[in-house]
C-alpha positions in Angstrom: 7.1 -13.4 3.0 8.3 -10.0 4.4 9.8 -9.0 1.0 6.6 -9.9 -0.8 4.6 -7.9 1.8 6.9 -4.9 1.3 6.5 -5.0 -2.5 2.7 -5.3 -2.3 2.6 -2.5 0.4 4.6 -0.2 -1.8 2.4 -1.0 -4.8 -0.6 -0.1 -2.6 1.0 3.2 -1.7 1.7 4.0 -5.3 -1.9 3.2 -6.1 -3.0 5.9 -3.6 -0.8 8.6 -5.0 -0.6 8.2 -8.8 -4.3 8.2 -9.6 -4.7 11.6 -7.9 -2.1 13.0 -10.2 -3.9 11.7 -13.2 -7.1 13.2 -12.0 -5.3 16.5 -11.5 -4.0 16.3 -15.1 -7.5 15.4 -16.4 -6.5 12.0 -17.7 -8.6 9.9 -15.3 -12.2 10.1 -14.3 -13.2 10.5 -10.6 -14.9 7.0 -10.5 -11.9 5.2 -11.8 -9.6 7.3 -9.5 -11.7 6.3 -6.4 -11.6 2.6 -7.4 -7.8 2.5 -7.8 -7.3 4.5 -4.6 -9.6 2.1 -2.6 -7.6 -0.9 -3.9 -4.4 0.8 -3.0 -5.7 1.7 0.5 -6.7 -1.9 1.1 -3.3 -3.2 -0.1 -1.4 -0.7 2.1 -3.3 -1.3 5.3 -3.2 -5.1 5.0 0.5 -5.5 3.9 2.3 -2.6 5.5 2.1 -3.9 9.1 3.4 -7.3 7.8 6.3 -5.6 6.0 7.2 -3.4 8.9 7.0 -6.1 11.6 10.4 -6.6 13.3 11.7 -10.1 14.0 11.6 -11.1 17.6 14.8 -12.6 19.1 14.3 -15.9 20.8 14.9 -16.3 24.5 14.2 -12.6 25.2 11.3 -11.5 27.3 9.6 -8.2 26.4 
């Protein structure tokens, strides 16, 4: 599950960066850019905490 979350989180991060570059180059409209960045933001904020969560050792307090 953690590997899947990491892949989806990275895809979300890519979706927040790449559309901005395409808008800068003039290859993408602002509306489409905003839609892709919103999807990327949701993916990143949902799956990044899961991907970065550390495993807890059993039998240890704190």
